[in-house]
C-alpha positions in Angstrom: -14.7 -16.2 -26.7 -17.0 -13.4 -27.6 -18.5 -11.9 -24.6 -22.3 -11.2 -25.3 -23.3 -7.4 -24.7 -19.6 -6.2 -23.8 -17.9 -4.9 -26.5 -13.9 -4.1 -25.9 -11.5 -6.8 -24.7 -9.6 -7.9 -21.9 -6.2 -8.3 -21.0 -5.5 -10.1 -17.8 -2.0 -11.0 -16.5 -0.7 -13.9 -14.2 2.3 -13.9 -11.9 3.6 -17.4 -12.9 7.0 -17.1 -13.6 8.7 -19.6 -16.4 11.6 -20.7 -16.6 12.6 -21.1 -20.1 10.7 -22.0 -23.5 9.3 -20.3 -26.4 5.8 -19.7 -26.5 3.6 -20.2 -29.8 1.5 -17.6 -30.7 -2.1 -19.1 -31.5 -5.0 -17.1 -33.8 -7.8 -18.0 -31.7 -10.8 -15.2 -32.9 -12.4 -13.6 -29.7 -13.3 -10.7 -27.8 -11.0 -11.4 -25.0 -7.5 -11.3 -24.6 -5.4 -12.8 -22.1 -1.9 -12.2 -20.8 -1.1 -15.3 -18.6 1.8 -17.7 -17.8 0.1 -20.9 -17.5 2.0 -23.7 -19.0 2.2 -27.3 -17.8 5.5 -29.3 -17.4 5.8 -31.5 -20.4 8.9 -33.3 -21.7 9.2 -30.4 -24.6 9.1 -27.8 -22.3 11.9 -29.8 -20.1 14.1 -29.8 -23.4 13.7 -26.4 -23.9 14.6 -25.6 -20.3 17.5 -27.4 -20.8 18.8 -25.5 -24.1 18.1 -22.4 -22.3 20.2 -23.2 -19.9 23.1 -24.2 -22.1 22.5 -20.9 -24.1 22.7 -19.3 -21.1 26.2 -20.7 -20.1 27.5 -19.8 -23.7 26.5 -16.3 -23.0 28.7 -16.1 -20.4 31.4 -17.5 -22.4 30.9 -15.1 -25.3 31.2 -12.6 -22.7 34.4 -13.6 -21.3 35.7 -13.5 -25.0 34.3 -9.9 -25.7 36.0 -9.0 -22.2 39.5 -10.2 -23.7 38.8 -8.9 -27.1 37.8 -5.6 -25.9 40.9 -5.0 -23.6 43.1 -6.2 -26.3 41.4 -3.5 -28.8 41.9 -1.0 -26.2 45.3 -1.6 -25.5 46.0 -1.5 -29.4 44.2 1.8 -30.0 46.4 3.3 -27.0 49.5 2.1 -28.7 49.0 2.6 -31.9 49.5 5.9 -33.6 46.7 8.0 -34.0 46.4 8.4 -38.0 46.7 4.7 -38.4 42.8 3.6 -38.7 42.0 6.3 -40.8 40.6 5.6 -44.1 38.1 7.4 -46.5 35.3 6.6 -44.4 37.0 7.9 -40.9 36.6 11.8 -39.9 39.9 14.1 -40.3 42.0 14.0 -37.1 40.8 16.6 -34.5 43.2 19.4 -33.0 44.7 16.7 -30.7 45.6 14.4 -33.0 43.0 11.6 -32.6 40.1 10.8 -34.7 36.3 11.9 -33.9 34.1 9.3 -34.3 31.7 9.8 -37.3 28.6 11.9 -36.3 30.2 13.6 -33.3 30.4 17.4 -33.7 33.8 19.3 -34.3 33.8 20.5 -30.8 33.9 17.3 -28.9 38.0 16.5 -28.2 39.1 13.7 -26.4 40.9 14.0 -23.0 42.8 11.3 -20.8 41.2 10.4 -17.7 43.3 8.6 -14.9 42.0 5.5 -13.3 44.3 4.2 -10.5 47.0 2.9 -12.7 45.0 2.6 -15.9 44.5 5.8 -18.0 41.7 5.5 -21.0 40.4 8.1 -23.9 37.3 9.7 -23.2 35.5 12.5 -25.3 34.5 15.6 -23.7 32.2 17.5 -25.5 29.6 20.9 -25.2 26.0 19.5 -25.6 24.1 20.5 -28.5 21.4 23.7 -28.2 18.4 22.8 -26.7 20.1 19.5 -24.3 22.0 21.6 -22.0 19.2 21.3 -19.2 19.1 17.4 -19.4 22.1 16.7 -17.4 21.1 16.1 -13.6 24.8 14.9 -12.5 28.1 14.3 -13.3 28.6 12.4 -16.6 28.2 9.2 -17.0 30.9 6.3 -17.8 32.0 5.9 -21.4 29.9 3.1 -22.8 26.9 3.9 -20.8 24.6 4.8 -23.9 21.9 2.6 -25.5 21.0 3.5 -29.0 17.3 3.6 -29.7 16.7 0.0 -31.8 19.7 -2.1 -30.1 19.0 -3.1 -27.0 16.3 -6.2 -26.4 14.8 -5.0 -22.9 13.7 -1.4 -21.6 14.2 -2.6 -17.8 16.2 -4.9 -15.8 15.7 -8.6 -16.8 17.1 -11.3 -18.9 17.0 -9.2 -22.2 18.9 -6.2 -20.6 22.1 -6.6 -20.2 23.1 -2.9 -20.3 23.6 -0.2 -17.7 25.9 -0.9 -14.2 23.6 -2.4 -11.3 25.4 0.2 -9.2 25.1 -0.9 -5.4 22.2 -3.0 -3.9 19.0 -0.9 -2.9 20.0 2.1 -4.7 18.0 4.3 -7.3 20.2 5.9 -9.4 19.2 8.1 -12.9 21.9 7.4 -15.9 21.7 8.9 -19.1 23.8 7.9 -22.3 26.4 10.3 -22.7 26.4 12.7 -25.7 30.0 11.3 -27.2 31.5 8.4 -27.4 34.7 7.0 -28.9 32.7 4.3 -30.9 31.5 4.8 -34.3 27.7 5.3 -34.3 25.9 2.3 -36.4 24.1 4.5 -38.7 28.1 6.0 -39.6 28.7 6.1 -43.4 29.0 3.3 -45.5 31.5 4.7 -48.1 34.3 2.7 -46.5 35.4 0.2 -49.0 34.2 -3.7 -48.6 38.0 -4.9 -47.1 37.6 -2.2 -44.4 33.5 -3.2 -43.5 34.4 -6.6 -41.6 37.6 -4.3 -39.8 35.0 -1.8 -38.7 32.1 -4.3 -37.7 34.9 -5.7 -35.3 35.8 -2.5 -33.6 32.1 -2.1 -33.3 31.7 -5.4 -31.2 34.7 -4.4 -29.5 33.8 -1.2 -28.6 30.3 -2.9 -27.5 32.0 -5.6 -25.3 34.1 -2.5 -23.9 31.4 -1.1 -22.6 29.9 -3.8 -21.6 32.8 -4.2 -19.2 32.5 -0.7 -18.3 28.8 -1.0 -17.3 28.7 -4.3 -15.5 32.1 -4.4 -13.4 32.3 -4.4 -9.8 32.6 -1.3 -8.3 36.3 -2.0 -7.2 37.3 -2.4 -10.6 35.6 1.3 -11.1 37.6 3.0 -9.2 35.0 3.5 -6.2 36.7 7.1 -5.2 36.8 8.4 -8.5 34.2 11.0 -8.4 33.7 10.1 -12.4 32.9 6.9 -12.4 31.7 6.0 -8.9 28.2 4.9 -8.4 27.9 6.8 -5.2 26.0 5.9 -2.4 22.4 3.9 -2.2 20.9 7.1 -2.1 22.8 8.8 -5.4 21.4 10.0 -8.4 23.3 10.5 -11.9 22.0 11.0 -14.9 23.6 12.1 -18.4 21.9 12.2 -22.0 23.4 10.5 -25.0 23.9 12.5 -28.2 20.6 12.5 -29.1 18.6 13.1 -25.2 16.9 10.4 -26.0 16.8 8.2 -22.7 17.2 8.1 -18.7 18.2 5.2 -17.3 17.3 3.6 -13.0 18.0 1.3 -10.9 16.1 -0.9 -8.8 17.6 -3.9 -6.8 20.9 -3.4 -9.2 18.8 -3.8 -12.3 19.4 -1.0 -15.0 15.5 0.3 -16.2 16.2 2.1 -19.2 13.5 4.9 -20.0 13.1 6.8 -23.9 12.3 10.3 -23.5 9.1 11.7 -25.5 10.4 13.9 -28.7 8.0 16.5 -27.5 10.6 17.0 -24.3 13.2 18.8 -25.2 14.6 19.4 -21.7 13.6 18.4 -17.9 13.6 22.1 -16.7 10.3 22.1 -19.0 8.4 19.4 -16.7 6.7 20.4 -13.8 8.1 21.0 -10.5 6.9 21.3 -6.9 4.0 19.7 -5.4 0.6 19.6 -7.2 -1.8 22.9 -6.8 -4.5 19.7 -6.3 -4.8 18.5 -2.8 -6.6 15.7 -1.1 -9.2 15.9 1.7 -10.5 12.8 3.5 -14.2 12.5 2.5 -15.3 9.0 3.6 -13.8 5.9 5.0 -15.9 2.8 4.9 -15.5 0.0 6.9 -15.2 -0.8 11.0 -12.5 -2.4 12.9 -15.1 -4.9 14.7 -13.2 -8.2 13.5 -10.7 -8.1 16.2 -11.2 -5.3 18.6 -13.1 -4.1 21.5 -14.1 -1.1 23.2 -15.0 0.2 19.8 -18.3 2.0 19.6 -19.7 5.2 21.5 -22.3 7.7 21.1 -21.3 11.0 22.1 -23.5 14.0 23.6 -23.6 15.4 19.7 -25.1 12.6 18.9 -22.3 11.5 16.4 -21.0 8.1 16.9 -17.7 7.4 17.9 -15.4 4.4 15.9 -11.9 3.4 14.2 -10.7 1.8 11.7 -6.8 2.0 10.3 -5.4 4.9 11.9 -8.5 7.3 11.9 -11.1 7.7 14.1 -14.6 8.2 12.8 -17.1 10.6 14.0 -20.2 9.6 12.2 -23.7 11.5 12.2 -26.2 8.6 11.3 -29.4 11.5 9.9 -28.4 15.2 9.3 -25.5 17.1 9.3 -22.7 17.3 6.3 -22.4 14.6 3.5 -24.4 13.4 0.6 -27.8 12.0 -0.2 -27.6 9.3 2.3 -28.1 12.1 4.9 -25.3 11.0 6.9 -21.8 12.7 7.5 -18.3 11.8 9.6 -15.8 13.7 10.2 -12.4 12.3 11.1 -9.7 12.3 14.0 -6.4 11.5 12.1 -3.6 12.7 14.9 -2.7 8.8 15.3 0.2 7.1 13.4 -0.7 4.0 13.4 -3.3 1.6 14.1 -5.9 2.6 16.7 -6.9 -0.2 19.1 -9.4 1.2 21.8 -11.4 3.9 22.9 -12.7 5.7 25.7 -15.3 8.9 25.8 -15.1 11.6 28.8 -18.2 11.2 31.1 -18.9 15.0 29.5 -19.5 13.4 26.1 -17.2 15.5 24.2 -13.5 14.4 25.0 -12.3 11.1 23.5 -9.2 9.0 24.4 -7.5 7.0 22.1 -4.8 4.4 22.2 -2.8 3.5 19.6 -0.4 -0.1 18.8 3.2 -0.1 17.9 4.4 0.1 14.6 7.7 0.9 12.8 8.8 3.3 10.3 10.1 3.1 7.2 13.4 1.7 8.2 12.1 -0.3 10.8 12.8 1.9 13.5 10.1 0.8 16.5 7.4 3.5 16.6 5.9 3.8 20.7 2.5 3.5 21.6 0.3 6.6 22.9 -2.7 7.5 24.3 -4.5 10.9 22.8 -7.2 12.7 24.7 -8.6 15.0 21.9 -11.4 17.0 21.6 -14.4 15.7 19.7 -15.8 19.0 18.5 -12.6 21.1 17.2 -11.0 17.1 16.5 -8.2 19.1 18.5 -5.6 16.8 20.5 -5.4 18.2 24.1 -3.1 15.9 25.8 -0.7 12.9 24.7 -0.5 10.2 27.4 2.1 7.5 28.0 4.4 8.2 25.0 7.4 5.6 26.0 5.3 4.3 28.8 3.7 1.7 27.2 4.9 -1.6 25.4 3.2 -2.9 22.0 0.2 -1.2 22.3 -2.6 0.1 24.4 -5.4 -2.3 24.9 -7.9 -1.0 27.1 -9.0 2.3 28.3 -11.3 4.1 30.9 -12.4 7.5 31.9 -13.0 7.8 35.9 -17.1 9.1 36.6 -17.0 9.7 40.1 -14.7 13.1 39.8 -15.6 14.2 36.6 -13.2 12.3 34.5 -10.1 13.7 36.3 -8.4 10.0 35.6 -7.4 7.8 32.9 -6.8 3.9 33.5 -4.5 2.4 30.9 -3.9 -1.5 29.9 -1.0 -1.8 27.5 0.0 -5.2 25.5 3.0 -6.1 27.2 3.4 -10.0 28.8 2.5 -8.5 32.3 -0.5 -5.9 30.7 0.8 -3.1 32.7 -2.1 -1.4 34.3 -1.7 2.3 34.9 -3.9 5.7 36.3 -3.2 8.9 34.7 -3.8 12.1 35.3 -5.8 13.6 32.6 -5.3 17.6 32.6 -1.3 17.1 33.1 -0.5 13.8 31.7 1.3 12.5 34.6 1.1 9.1 35.7 0.2 8.6 39.0 0.4 4.3 39.7 1.5 1.5 37.8 1.5 -2.1 38.6 1.4 -5.4 36.5 -1.4 -6.6 36.6 -1.3 -10.1 35.0 0.6 -12.8 32.0 -2.9 -13.5 31.1 -4.5 -11.4 28.2 -6.7 -8.0 29.5 -9.8 -7.6 27.6 -11.5 -4.3 29.5 -11.0 -2.1 32.1 -13.1 0.1 33.9 -13.8 2.5 36.8 -16.6 2.6 39.4 -19.0 5.0 38.6 -20.0 5.6 42.4 -15.9 5.4 43.6 -13.2 6.0 41.6 -10.8 4.2 44.0 -12.2 0.8 42.4 -11.0 -0.5 39.6 -12.1 -3.6 37.4 -10.3 -5.4 34.8 -11.1 -8.6 33.3 -9.9 -10.8 30.8 -8.4 -14.5 30.1 -9.9 -16.9 33.3 -9.8 -13.9 35.9 -11.5 -10.8 37.3 -9.6 -8.4 38.9 -10.9 -5.8 41.5 -8.4 -3.4 42.2 -8.1 -0.9 45.1 -6.2 2.6 43.9 -4.9 5.1 46.4 -4.2 8.1 44.6 -0.9 9.4 46.8 -2.7 12.8 47.5 -2.1 13.4 43.2 2.0 13.1 43.3 3.2 11.3 40.1 4.2 8.1 41.0 2.9 8.0 44.6 -0.2 6.2 44.3 -0.6 2.5 44.8 -2.8 -0.5 43.5 -3.5 -3.3 45.3 -5.5 -6.3 43.7 -8.6 -8.4 45.0 -9.1 -11.8 42.9 -12.6 -12.6 42.0 -13.8 -15.7 43.4 -15.7 -18.5 41.4 -16.8 -20.3 44.5 -18.8 -22.9 43.2 -19.6 -21.8 39.6 -17.8 -22.7 36.5 -14.2 -20.7 35.9 -14.4 -19.7 32.1 -11.5 -19.5 29.7 -12.5 -15.7 29.0 -14.6 -12.8 30.4 -14.7 -10.2 27.4 -16.9 -7.7 28.8 -18.6 -6.4 32.1 -20.7 -3.6 33.2 -21.3 -1.8 36.6 -25.3 -1.6 37.9 -26.9 1.3 39.7 -26.8 -1.0 43.0 -23.2 -1.1 42.9 -23.3 -5.1 41.7 -21.2 -6.1 38.5 -22.4 -8.5 35.5 -20.2 -10.0 33.5 -20.3 -12.2 30.7 -17.7 -15.2 29.8 -17.2 -17.4 26.9 -19.7 -20.2 28.2 -22.5 -17.6 27.4 -23.3 -17.1 30.9 -23.7 -13.6 32.9 -22.8 -13.6 36.6 -23.7 -11.2 39.1 -20.8 -10.0 41.5 -21.9 -8.3 44.9 -19.8 -7.3 47.5 -19.4 -9.7 50.4 -17.3 -9.9 53.7 -14.2 -11.7 53.0 -14.1 -15.7 54.6 -10.6 -17.0 55.4 -11.9 -20.3 53.9 -12.4 -18.2 50.8 -9.5 -18.5 48.1 -8.1 -15.1 46.4 -5.6 -12.4 47.0 -5.6 -9.2 49.4 -6.4 -8.6 52.6 -9.3 -6.2 52.9 -12.2 -7.3 55.1 -14.8 -6.4 51.9 -14.1 -8.6 48.4 -16.6 -9.4 45.6 -18.6 -12.9 45.1 -20.3 -14.2 42.5 -24.6 -14.1 44.0 -26.5 -15.3 40.7 -25.9 -16.6 37.6 -28.1 -16.8 34.2 -27.4 -18.4 31.1 -28.0 -16.1 28.0 -26.4 -17.1 24.9 -24.9 -20.0 23.3 -21.1 -19.7 23.0 -19.4 -16.4 24.1 -20.9 -12.9 25.3 -18.7 -10.1 23.7 -20.4 -7.2 24.7 -23.0 -5.7 28.0 -24.3 -2.4 28.0 -26.5 -0.7 30.4 -29.4 1.6 29.4 -30.3 4.9 30.6 -33.9 2.9 31.8 -31.8 0.5 34.2 -32.1 -2.7 31.7 -28.9 -4.7 30.4 -28.2 -5.4 26.5 -26.2 -8.5 25.8 -24.7 -9.4 22.7 -23.7 -13.0 21.8 -21.5 -14.3 19.6 -22.2 -17.6 17.9 -25.9 -17.2 18.3 -26.0 -13.7 17.0 -28.9 -12.4 19.4 -28.9 -9.5 21.5 -31.4 -9.9 24.6 -32.7 -7.1 26.9 -32.9 -8.0 30.5 -34.8 -6.5 33.2 -33.8 -6.5 36.9 -33.3 -10.3 38.2 -32.0 -11.1 34.6 -35.4 -11.5 33.0 -35.4 -11.7 29.8 -37.5 -8.9 28.2 -37.1 -8.7 24.1 -34.6 -9.8 22.1 -33.6 -9.6 18.2 -31.1 -11.7 16.1 -28.6 -10.4 13.9 -28.7 -11.5 10.2 -25.7 -14.1 9.3 -23.9 -12.2 6.7 -23.3 -9.1 9.1 -21.2 -11.9 11.8 -22.0 -11.6 15.7 -22.1 -8.8 18.3 -19.1 -6.9 19.0 -20.2 -3.7 20.5 -23.6 -2.2 21.6 -24.2 1.8 22.2 -27.6 3.5 23.0 -28.6 6.4 20.4 -31.1 9.1 20.7 -34.6 7.3 22.0 -34.7 3.6 21.5 -32.4 3.7 18.6 -29.4 1.2 19.2 -26.0 1.0 17.3 -24.3 -2.1 17.1 -20.8 -3.3 15.8 -20.3 -6.9 14.4 -17.3 -9.1 14.1 -17.8 -8.6 10.2 -16.7 -5.1 10.2 -20.5 -3.8 9.9 -22.2 -1.1 11.8 -25.9 -1.5 12.1 -28.8 0.5 13.1 -32.2 0.1 14.9 -33.8 -1.1 17.7 -35.1 -5.0 19.3 -38.7 -4.3 17.7 -37.7 -3.1 14.3 -34.7 -4.8 14.0 -31.5 -3.4 12.3 -30.3 -2.5 9.3 -26.5 -1.3 8.0 -25.2 2.1 8.1 -21.3 1.6 7.5 -19.9 -2.0 5.9 -16.7 -2.9 4.9 -14.1 -5.9 4.3 -12.6 -8.3 6.4 -9.5 -9.0 5.4 -6.8 -8.0 3.2 -7.6 -5.8 0.3 -5.9 -5.9 -3.4 -8.7 -5.4 -6.1 -10.1 -1.8 -7.0 -11.6 -0.1 -10.0 -14.3 2.7 -10.6 -16.6 2.9 -12.6 -16.3 4.6 -16.3 -19.1 7.5 -16.0 -20.8 7.0 -12.4 -19.2 7.8 -9.1 -18.9 3.9 -8.4 -16.1 1.7 -7.6 -15.3 -2.1 -7.2 -13.2 -3.6 -4.7 -12.1 -7.4 -3.5 -10.1 -8.9 -1.6 -8.8 -12.1 0.6 -12.3 -12.0 2.5 -13.8 -13.3 -0.7 -16.3 -10.5 -1.3 -16.6 -8.7 -4.2 -18.3 -5.2 -3.2 -19.8 -2.3 -5.0 -19.9 1.1 -3.7 -22.0 4.1 -3.7 -19.5 6.9 -3.8 -22.0 9.4 -3.5 -24.5 7.8 -1.4 -21.0 6.2 0.8 -23.1 2.9 0.9 -22.6 -0.3 -0.3 -24.8 -1.2 -3.8 -24.2 -5.2 -3.7 -21.8 -7.5 -2.5 -21.6 -11.1 -3.8 -19.5 -13.9 -2.3 -16.3 -15.2 -4.8 -15.4 -18.2 -3.0 -12.0 -17.1 -4.1 -9.5 -14.5 -3.3 -10.1 -11.6 -5.7 -7.1 -10.0 -6.8 -8.0 -7.4 -9.4 -10.7 -6.2 -11.2 -11.7 -3.7 -14.1 -15.1 -2.3 -15.3 -15.9 -2.8 -19.2 -16.0 0.7 -21.2 -20.0 0.3 -21.3 -20.0 -0.5 -16.9 -21.9 -3.2 -18.3 -19.9 -5.9 -17.0 -16.9 -6.3 -14.7 -14.1 -8.6 -14.9 -12.7 -10.3 -11.5 -9.1 -11.7 -11.4 -8.7 -14.4 -9.0 -6.0 -15.8 -7.3 -6.6 -19.2 -8.9 -6.0 -18.2 -12.3 -9.9 -17.9 -12.8 -11.2 -14.7 -13.8 -14.8 -13.9 -14.2 -17.5 -11.1 -16.2 -19.7 -10.2 -14.1 -23.2 -8.3 -15.1 -23.4 -5.4 -12.9 -27.3 -5.0 -12.6 -28.1 -8.7 -12.3 -25.0 -9.5 -10.5 -25.3 -12.8 -12.8 -21.6 -14.2 -14.4 -21.4 -13.9 -17.7 -18.2 -16.0 -18.3 -16.0 -18.0 -16.0 -12.3 -18.7 -17.5 -9.4 -20.3 -16.0 -6.4 -19.7 -17.1 -3.2 -21.7 -15.6 -3.3 -22.0 -11.9 -1.5 -18.9 -10.7 -2.7 -15.9 -9.5 -3.9 -13.0 -11.9 -2.4 -10.1 -11.1 -3.8 -7.5 -12.9 -6.7 -7.0 -15.8 -7.5 -4.4 -18.3 -10.5 -4.0 -21.1 -9.3 -2.5 -24.1 -10.5 1.5 -24.4 -11.5 0.4 -28.1 -14.2 -1.8 -29.5 -13.9 -5.3 -30.5 -11.4 -6.3 -33.2 -11.0 -9.9 -33.9 -7.2 -10.3 -32.7 -5.3 -13.6 -32.2 -5.1 -14.9 -29.0 -1.7 -13.6 -27.0 0.0 -16.4 -26.4 3.3 -14.9 -26.8 2.6 -13.0 -23.9 3.4 -16.2 -21.8 6.9 -15.6 -21.5 6.4 -12.5 -19.6 7.6 -13.4 -15.7 5.2 -11.9 -13.1 3.4 -9.3 -14.6 2.3 -6.2 -11.8 1.0 -3.9 -14.2 -0.3 -3.0 -17.4 -2.0 -0.4 -19.7 -3.7 -0.1 -23.0 -2.8 2.3 -25.7 -5.8 5.0 -26.5 -6.2 3.5 -29.6 -6.4 -0.2 -28.1 -3.5 -1.9 -30.8 -1.0 -1.6 -27.9 0.2 -2.8 -24.3 2.8 -1.1 -21.8 3.6 -3.8 -18.9 5.2 -3.9 -15.8 7.1 -7.2 -14.3 8.2 -8.1 -11.1 11.5 -8.3 -12.3 11.3 -4.4 -13.2 10.9 -4.4 -16.6 9.1 -2.3 -18.9 8.0 -4.3 -22.1 5.9 -3.2 -25.0 3.2 -5.7 -27.0 1.6 -5.3 -30.4 -1.9 -6.4 -29.6 -3.6 -5.9 -33.0 -0.1 -7.6 -34.8 -0.8 -10.7 -32.9 0.3 -9.9 -29.8 3.8 -9.5 -30.3 6.6 -8.2 -28.1 8.2 -4.8 -29.5 11.6 -5.2 -29.7 12.4 -1.5 -30.6 11.1 0.5 -27.2 12.0 3.7 -28.6 9.3 3.6 -31.3 6.8 3.3 -28.4 8.2 6.7 -26.5 5.0 9.3 -27.8 2.6 6.5 -27.4 -0.6 7.8 -25.7 -2.0 5.7 -23.0 -5.4 5.3 -21.9 -4.4 4.8 -18.6 -1.3 5.3 -16.5 -1.3 2.8 -13.9 2.6 1.2 -14.8 4.9 2.3 -11.8 7.8 2.0 -14.5 8.1 4.7 -17.1 9.4 8.0 -18.0 6.1 9.8 -16.9 6.6 8.5 -13.5 10.0 7.3 -12.8 10.2 10.8 -10.4 8.0 9.1 -7.8 10.5 6.4 -7.1 12.6 7.4 -3.7 16.4 7.0 -3.3 17.4 3.9 -2.0 13.9 2.2 -3.0 14.4 -1.7 -3.2 11.2 -2.3 -5.8 8.9 -2.6 -3.3 8.1 0.4 -1.9 5.2 1.3 -4.4 2.2 -1.1 -4.5 0.0 1.1 -7.3 0.1 4.3 -9.2 -2.8 5.8 -11.3 -2.7 8.9 -13.5 -5.9 11.2 -13.2 -8.4 11.2 -16.3 -7.2 15.1 -16.9 -3.5 14.0 -16.6 -2.9 16.7 -14.3 -1.6 14.6 -11.2 -0.6 11.2 -10.4 -1.6 9.1 -7.1 0.7 6.7 -5.7 0.2 3.9 -2.9 3.2 3.2 -1.0 4.3 0.6 1.5 4.5 2.8 4.5 0.9 3.4 4.9 0.6 6.8 2.8 -1.1 8.4 -0.3 1.2 10.7 -2.6 0.0 13.2 -5.0 2.4 14.2 -7.6 2.4 16.8 -10.5 2.0 14.8 -14.2 4.5 13.9 -15.5 6.6 13.2 -12.9 10.1 12.5 -14.5 12.4 14.6 -12.1 14.6 13.0 -10.0 13.2 13.1 -6.3 10.1 14.7 -7.4 8.1 16.5 -4.4 4.6 15.4 -3.4 1.9 15.8 -0.9 1.9 13.1 1.6 -1.3 11.8 3.2 -1.6 9.8 6.2 -4.8 7.6 7.7 -4.0 3.9 6.7 -2.4 1.3 9.1 -1.1 -1.1 6.4 0.8 -0.8 3.3 -1.5 0.9 0.6 -2.3 -1.5 -2.1 -4.2 0.3 -4.5 -5.4 4.1 -5.4 -7.7 5.2 -8.3 -9.3 8.1 -9.8 -13.0 8.4 -9.9 -14.5 8.9 -13.5 -14.6 12.8 -13.2 -11.5 13.2 -11.4 -13.4 14.4 -8.1 -12.3 11.8 -5.8 -9.6 9.5 -5.3 -10.1 5.7 -3.6 -7.2 4.1 -1.7 -7.2 0.5 -0.1 -5.2 -0.5 3.2 -4.3 -3.8 2.9 -4.4 -5.7 6.0 -6.3 -2.8 7.7 -8.7 -3.5 5.1 -10.0 0.0 5.2 -11.4 2.1 1.7 -10.6 5.7 2.5 -12.5 8.3 0.0 -10.7 11.4 -0.7 -11.8 14.3 -2.4 -9.7 16.5 -4.9 -9.4 19.6 -4.4 -8.6 21.6 -7.4 -6.2 24.6 -7.6 -6.5 27.4 -5.7 -9.1 25.4 -3.4 -9.1 25.4 0.1 -6.9 22.3 1.0 -7.2 20.7 4.3 -5.6 22.1 7.4 -2.1 20.0 7.9 -1.9 17.7 10.8 0.7 16.9 12.9 3.7 15.5 10.7 3.5 11.9 10.9 6.1 9.7 12.6 6.3 7.7 9.7 8.3 8.8 7.2 7.2 9.5 4.3 8.4 8.1 0.8 10.9 11.0 0.0 11.3 12.7 3.6 12.8 15.7 1.9 10.8 16.3 -0.4 7.3 15.4 0.6 4.6 17.4 2.7 2.9 15.5 5.3 -0.9 16.4 5.1 
């Protein structure tokens, strides 16, 4: 189907796995090419599946026959005289009396290698000139070679059948040996006709013997023999065949063969070490308002401080460093897992931030902690509570009356432990179990640091703290229960604020603002504690429809309240008299947090992860926006500093990378998974999780095309870099299982794809979308992009012991100097390109609080964009060239990098 105004054609891949069948290739002319796996079950399909299963059974039986035949021929070769197999078509005997296979150099000589009780003949040789540097390990077992045109699959799928799986989860680099004792397929054909069937049988037998050596169990290979043992999970072995044409690695026991480009004579020629380019965090899109509180404050410098993922952002709305938008960002990146709460010191400079617990690469738990740091220098001053908190830090508060000498912390354990800490020494002064119900807010009375208030699910607690003369652990905490009396007890009390006269206002889930005042205790009043004074409700005002999420005391003594369901922002005077109000637009969500800026300016954080700026009279406009759910789709504009994102929140967003702002967004109504710009930039294709893909005009945002291909998720879409060519519809690609990545060749005639079962396949699109059986011929093909995570040029990015899911995304820069990798451990890696050496070193950058789902370079390679998964964050990194000043190294992350021994945490 032609695409109006959009030259080029598109390849889209879905995640449906077919159980069998031979797809038909139809010739439907059009400008769009779809790689999908959509097929309806019918009797014919069931019959094909049955035939496929029978064929698999027969293939297994044939393997057993081949195995028996190979063993018999092996014994015959060992017992027969060395000259019995010689004829006019075979080479002369070597000095050891055994015939050298055709095509081998005369320096090759066989040797006997003992394997337990068996002895086999193997050939030892010196590598030919130019190939000596290609070996990365001990020789591979005999039969590990793979001919350039013989294997049906380059990955580890049903078409592979070559290579030993090795240990489960281990990553091994294996290259075919340079000499074997079997004739080459292109050996001399001068033998007599009567001898040809015998030679053919010998070759098949040798191939079967090789199959036995490759696919046998570790026990049958002599596990303690250093020559044949596959090694541990972290082992890597590599040997080249006679031509030095391929390397092999293993993922989940599947062999993945990759052919070496003809221009590379030795791996030593390839670059080593980390790349000269570095990354510096330029901008973070998003704000965590969906599920967190205590997340928005204004510092003495006028900067707005908030957090998302593992980063605390200091944002200057106007002035300061930044792009044309007039704002700038700085970032505190000392945390190793997601930040959950903030507190600002009374001096307006120091900040306390608490993080949640996490796990490292090996599943080992990481402990929650509180950092106290300087907002001017971004240096950590104190680390509090490492090992003292469980699950995470839920709420924080500095004392006010004594110039912020103490910090109160509530963790996320079942008992919600309440503790008081000395900020300067980092020592714990007192601790107590607060309640089994959730605690949503905590604060010191600004006039009396011995009084602490907590609120949450169905409670308001007033705590009396005795410091114990500053001796660690000697302090005591006693609790007084807030008494509701004749007033309805709400389900949640999310927020409170202290008034100048000493009273306290609380906002609850019923939409009421309650005023709590000190009163003498009465024996008839229920509650805990034996003090003579307690807090009771003295007034109530119904302020909002639905819950009240935020309260803020302004400098003029008035109070602001933010509603959930009604999205209203109301200013209250003395006696809770409403003075002024404004309503937040629905697409920004409910009010989550309120902070007072300069003058009458207000900052409002919303539940849809937006940060608004304005006042009650003029209204509010967004200054920071972001997604609200897991992100996966990312593509960059072909000639502008713009990029597009989509995810599980069903929003499709176009971002201006120079202005650091959202250009536009639309509701897709379905989950967006992948996207790609047309080379002209006029349209963009978006793949959805329902099998639909859309083409939208980037200016008008109108849908140009809406096509459904099956009902399975589309995992990748790619436009051809070439202009339109009338080609058949690639229905032949319906047999591909779970395509995860694909790239077009520079001429637009071929596609390289990766699949969920670790196959590397090549497709001749111009020739009717046919699968290229001979992948050797594609080894020198140039690719317009490189996003496939499997391939010779990038196999060095994979760590030892990988299970195949450690790398989510990969992108080569347009200048083909570096490759960026998004891993499953919250890290972004930067490697040199090509990255074709085992355990290649990289620069590692943290900040994301979830698996990094995608990375892409902008059109001029000036920036790199990365997406966090469940943290819904978007990071824009500035790429600093060789010789440029890179970012100052941060504290090494406690979340291990992909290859800890060969990577640098930055």
